[in-house]
C-alpha positions in Angstrom: -131.2 146.5 162.6 -131.4 144.6 159.0 -130.8 147.7 157.1 -127.7 148.7 159.4 -126.3 145.0 158.8 -126.9 145.3 155.1 -125.1 148.6 154.8 -122.1 147.3 156.7 -121.9 144.2 154.7 -122.2 146.2 151.6 -119.2 148.4 152.2 -117.4 145.0 152.1 -119.0 144.1 148.7 -121.1 141.4 150.4 -124.5 141.0 148.9 -127.3 139.2 150.9 -129.5 136.8 149.1 -133.2 137.3 149.6 -134.5 135.0 152.3 -136.2 131.7 150.6 -138.2 129.5 153.4 -137.5 126.1 153.5 -140.1 123.5 152.7 -140.8 123.1 156.3 -141.4 126.6 156.8 -144.2 127.1 154.1 -148.0 127.2 154.8 -150.5 125.5 152.4 -154.1 127.2 152.7 -157.1 125.2 151.3 -160.5 126.4 150.8 -163.9 124.6 150.9 -166.2 124.8 148.0 -168.8 126.6 149.8 -168.6 129.4 152.2 -166.1 128.6 154.9 -167.5 127.9 158.4 -164.1 128.9 160.2 -160.6 128.0 160.0 -158.6 124.7 161.0 -154.9 124.4 161.5 -153.1 121.1 160.7 -149.3 120.6 161.7 -148.3 117.5 160.4 -147.0 116.9 157.0 -146.7 120.0 154.3 -145.0 118.0 151.3 -148.0 116.3 150.0 -149.6 119.9 149.7 -146.8 121.2 147.8 -146.7 118.6 144.8 -147.2 119.6 141.5 -150.3 118.7 139.5 -150.3 115.1 138.5 -147.5 114.0 141.2 -148.6 111.3 143.4 -148.8 111.4 147.1 -145.5 109.7 148.5 -146.0 106.4 149.7 -142.9 106.5 151.8 -145.1 106.4 155.1 -148.6 106.0 155.9 -148.8 109.1 157.9 -148.5 111.5 154.5 -151.8 110.0 153.4 -153.2 110.2 156.7 -152.5 114.1 156.7 -154.1 114.5 153.4 -157.2 112.6 154.5 -157.5 114.7 157.6 -157.4 117.9 155.6 -160.0 116.6 153.2 -162.4 115.8 156.0 -162.1 119.2 157.4 -162.8 120.7 153.7 -165.9 118.6 153.2 -167.4 119.8 156.4 -166.9 123.3 155.1 -163.8 124.5 156.8 -160.8 126.5 155.6 -157.6 124.6 156.3 -154.0 125.8 156.8 -151.4 123.1 156.7 -147.9 123.3 158.1 -145.2 121.0 158.7 -144.9 119.7 162.2 -140.9 120.8 161.9 -142.1 124.4 161.2 -140.6 126.3 164.2 -141.3 129.9 163.0 -144.9 129.7 162.3 -146.9 132.4 164.0 -150.9 132.2 163.8 -152.3 135.3 162.3 -156.1 134.4 162.3 -158.3 132.6 164.9 -158.6 128.7 164.5 -161.8 126.7 165.4 -159.6 123.6 165.7 -155.8 122.8 165.7 -154.6 119.3 165.1 -151.0 118.7 165.6 -148.4 115.8 165.4 -146.7 115.6 168.6 -143.4 117.5 167.6 -143.9 121.1 168.0 -147.5 120.7 169.2 -146.9 122.5 172.8 -145.2 125.6 171.0 -148.0 126.2 168.6 -150.9 125.4 171.1 -149.5 128.3 173.2 -149.8 130.8 170.3 -153.5 129.8 169.7 -156.9 131.6 170.3 -158.3 130.5 173.8 -161.2 128.9 172.3 -159.5 126.8 169.7 -160.1 122.9 170.4 -156.7 121.3 170.3 -156.3 117.7 169.1 -152.9 115.8 169.4 -152.4 113.2 167.0 -149.7 110.8 168.8 -148.3 108.5 166.4 -146.0 106.6 169.1 -146.6 105.4 172.5 -145.9 108.0 175.1 -142.0 109.3 174.7 -141.3 108.3 178.2 -142.2 104.9 177.8 -141.1 104.6 174.0 -137.8 105.8 175.1 -137.5 103.4 178.1 -138.5 100.4 176.1 -135.7 101.2 173.5 -133.0 101.4 176.0 -134.2 98.5 177.9 -133.8 96.3 174.8 -130.6 97.5 174.2 -129.6 96.7 177.8 -131.1 93.2 177.5 -129.1 92.6 174.0 -126.1 93.9 175.9 -126.4 91.5 178.9 -127.4 88.5 176.6 -124.6 88.7 173.8 -122.2 91.0 175.7 -122.3 93.6 172.8 -123.1 97.4 172.9 -124.8 98.3 169.5 -124.9 102.3 168.8 -127.7 103.4 166.9 -130.7 101.1 166.3 -133.0 103.4 168.3 -136.4 104.7 167.8 -135.9 107.5 170.2 -138.9 109.9 170.5 -138.7 113.7 171.2 -139.7 115.0 174.4 -142.7 116.9 174.3 -145.9 117.9 176.4 -148.2 117.6 173.5 -150.6 115.8 175.6 -150.5 118.3 178.4 -151.5 121.1 176.0 -154.2 119.0 174.2 -157.8 118.8 174.8 -158.0 115.4 173.7 -155.7 113.1 171.5 -155.7 110.4 168.7 -153.8 107.2 168.4 -153.8 104.5 165.7 -153.1 101.6 168.0 -154.6 99.7 170.6 -154.7 99.5 174.4 -150.9 99.5 174.7 -151.1 102.8 173.4 -153.9 104.3 175.4 -152.3 102.7 178.6 -149.0 104.9 178.2 -151.2 108.0 178.0 -153.9 107.2 180.4 -152.1 109.2 183.0 -153.3 112.4 181.3 -156.9 111.8 182.1 -157.7 113.3 178.6 -160.0 111.6 175.9 -158.1 109.3 173.8 -159.8 108.2 170.5 -158.5 105.2 168.6 -158.3 105.6 164.7 -157.7 103.0 161.9 -154.3 102.7 160.2 -153.9 104.1 156.5 -151.9 101.6 154.6 -150.4 102.8 151.5 -151.8 99.9 149.7 -154.4 96.9 150.0 -153.9 93.6 148.2 -156.6 91.2 146.8 -156.7 87.7 148.8 -153.9 85.4 147.6 -156.3 82.3 146.6 -153.5 80.3 145.1 -151.4 80.5 148.3 -150.2 77.0 149.1 -150.2 76.8 153.0 -148.8 73.5 153.1 -145.7 74.6 151.2 -145.0 77.8 152.9 -145.8 76.8 156.6 -142.0 77.0 157.6 -141.3 80.4 156.0 -141.7 83.7 157.9 -141.2 87.4 157.2 -139.4 89.8 159.6 -140.7 93.3 157.9 -139.7 96.7 159.4 -137.9 100.0 159.2 -135.0 101.2 161.1 -134.4 100.7 164.7 -133.7 96.8 164.5 -133.3 96.3 168.3 -136.3 98.4 169.1 -138.3 96.3 166.6 -136.9 93.0 167.7 -134.8 91.8 164.9 -132.3 90.8 167.2 -134.5 88.3 168.9 -136.0 87.1 165.7 -132.6 86.3 164.3 -131.5 84.6 167.6 -134.9 82.4 167.4 -134.4 81.3 163.9 -130.6 80.6 164.3 -131.7 77.9 166.9 -134.4 76.6 164.2 -132.6 75.4 161.1 -136.0 73.9 159.8 -137.8 77.3 159.8 -136.8 79.8 157.3 -136.9 83.8 158.0 -136.7 86.4 155.3 -135.5 89.7 156.6 -136.9 92.8 154.9 -135.7 96.0 156.1 -133.0 98.7 155.4 -130.0 96.7 156.5 -127.4 99.1 154.9 -128.7 101.9 157.4 -127.4 100.1 160.7 -124.1 98.8 160.1 -123.4 98.3 163.8 -126.3 96.0 163.9 -125.4 94.2 160.8 -121.8 93.7 161.8 -123.0 92.2 165.3 -125.4 89.9 163.8 -123.3 89.2 160.5 -123.2 85.3 161.2 -127.2 85.2 161.6 -127.8 87.5 158.6 -125.3 86.1 156.1 -124.0 82.7 157.2 -126.9 80.9 158.4 -128.5 79.0 155.8 -132.2 79.4 157.0 -132.0 83.0 157.5 -132.1 85.1 154.2 -131.2 89.0 154.3 -133.2 90.2 151.5 -133.1 94.2 152.6 -135.4 96.7 151.8 -138.7 95.7 149.7 -141.1 98.2 148.4 -144.6 96.9 149.6 -146.0 98.2 145.9 -143.6 95.9 144.3 -144.2 92.5 142.9 -141.0 91.2 144.8 -143.1 92.0 148.2 -146.4 90.2 147.0 -144.4 87.2 146.1 -142.5 87.0 149.2 -145.8 87.2 151.2 -147.2 84.4 149.2 -144.1 82.5 149.9 -144.2 83.0 153.7 -146.9 81.8 156.3 -146.6 84.7 158.8 -145.0 87.9 159.9 -143.0 87.9 163.0 -142.9 91.3 164.8 -141.6 91.3 168.5 -141.5 95.2 168.9 -141.1 96.8 172.1 -143.3 100.0 171.2 -145.4 100.8 168.4 -148.6 102.9 167.4 -150.8 100.8 165.3 -148.0 98.5 163.8 -148.1 99.8 160.2 -146.0 96.9 159.4 -148.2 94.4 161.0 -151.3 95.8 159.2 -149.7 95.7 155.6 -148.7 92.1 156.1 -152.0 91.3 157.3 -153.5 92.9 154.0 -151.1 90.8 152.2 -152.5 87.5 153.7 -149.8 86.9 156.3 -150.7 85.5 159.8 -149.4 88.0 162.4 -147.0 86.7 165.3 -146.7 89.6 167.4 -145.8 91.2 170.8 -148.4 93.3 172.8 -146.4 96.2 172.1 -146.8 95.9 168.4 -150.3 97.4 169.3 -152.3 95.5 166.9 -155.0 93.2 168.3 -154.8 89.9 166.5 -157.9 88.2 168.1 -158.1 84.4 166.8 -156.4 84.9 163.5 -152.8 85.5 164.9 -150.6 84.7 168.0 -149.4 87.2 170.7 -146.2 86.2 172.3 -146.1 85.1 175.9 -143.2 87.5 176.4 -140.6 89.0 174.3 -137.9 86.4 174.4 -136.3 84.0 171.9 -137.8 81.1 173.3 -141.4 82.9 173.3 -140.9 83.5 169.4 -139.6 79.7 168.8 -142.7 78.4 170.7 -145.0 80.6 168.5 -143.4 80.0 165.3 -143.5 76.0 166.0 -147.1 76.1 167.4 -148.6 77.8 164.3 -146.3 76.0 161.6 -147.6 72.8 163.0 -151.4 73.6 162.5 -153.3 72.0 159.6 -153.4 73.7 156.4 -156.9 74.2 156.4 -156.6 76.1 159.6 -153.7 78.1 158.6 -155.7 79.1 155.5 -158.7 80.2 157.8 -156.2 82.4 160.0 -154.6 84.1 157.0 -158.1 84.8 155.5 -159.4 86.3 158.9 -156.3 88.6 159.1 -156.9 89.9 155.7 -160.7 90.4 156.2 -160.1 92.2 159.5 -157.1 94.6 157.6 -159.9 95.1 155.0 -162.6 95.7 157.6 -160.4 98.1 159.7 -157.6 99.6 158.3 -158.1 101.4 155.1 -158.0 104.8 154.1 -161.8 104.8 153.5 -162.3 103.7 157.2 -159.9 106.3 158.6 -161.8 108.9 156.6 -165.3 107.7 157.9 -163.9 107.5 161.6 -162.0 110.7 161.6 -165.1 112.4 160.4 -167.0 110.8 163.0 -164.4 112.1 165.6 -164.3 115.6 164.2 -168.1 116.2 164.4 -168.1 114.9 167.9 -165.2 117.0 169.2 -167.0 120.2 167.5 -170.3 119.1 169.2 -172.2 118.6 166.1 -173.2 114.9 166.6 -173.7 112.5 169.7 -171.0 111.0 171.7 -168.1 108.9 170.4 -166.4 106.5 172.4 -163.1 107.3 174.0 -160.9 105.2 176.0 -160.9 107.7 178.6 -163.0 110.6 179.6 -162.2 113.9 181.2 
């Protein structure tokens, strides 16, 4: 058929260019230093494995590093590793795999092509898509009823998949919130640490008396999903408290138009825009703020919360932000303007010594539980357990 088409097009002087795979259709094959024990397939991020020598791994999202760390664990354990991108919709396995680790996107398609004895682990980086999507639209409905406006965009809609149904077990980087949205499957679900792109030294010279009225909202797109509307409305009613908004404001024009007054005409609210967490601007802002306000409706390990804890900020979060804040932070009573106001006012009124102690505990918790080294350690334990080469590893659910 291809040769026939080529001949037909050739009569009209049309030349076919050779097909060149897109970056998402490529496969990176990695070999261990010793004789291989078998083959592992990872479907997640391909770009970090196609870098030229000396090029840094992108810090645009923690998941890039997470994929690299997963591959390193398997190589260290003596397995050959094939890595594809989760958006590779043409991949066809040509070898038997001992184990398959896949991002939720495209997981069910690939799982159906693998050898029957392949162990399949779904890496789920959101709450279950049914809950996530429901929560997003519920927030938009609440905004519509509260303000009388409908905002297009500002969504964090997750693709519909049956990844969990096709997996033997799953991993998440969140807490019980995430687990509860997946519990219906009765599959083993394992918690993993977050992999922040950067860690910071403890800001020993931070003045907690001076910064007690300053707070940060820090997040990526999906402003309604992540509760920026609630935070803006709360601080607009608290002129004595300052909110610094760090996010890609230029990407959600409808939201910015709807909240133009709060963002640009309210003296105690400062529309900063996107800030690189590796920049001095971010560390200076973290030093000038007491805490992070994160009223998200659905996350998976709250990467923004973990980064800010590493920077010495006290977390004021929703349960759905999916980070346990224990005794060093505040969990909102509910996701409402009044609950945010109450939490901000309560924390701000605490003695400076107590604020320093809470911030220090948040920093120590991030350092102890959420680093690349901790992720590598815990992921290796998980892999050995799943492969039956070590004792039991605690999961939230058993089959």
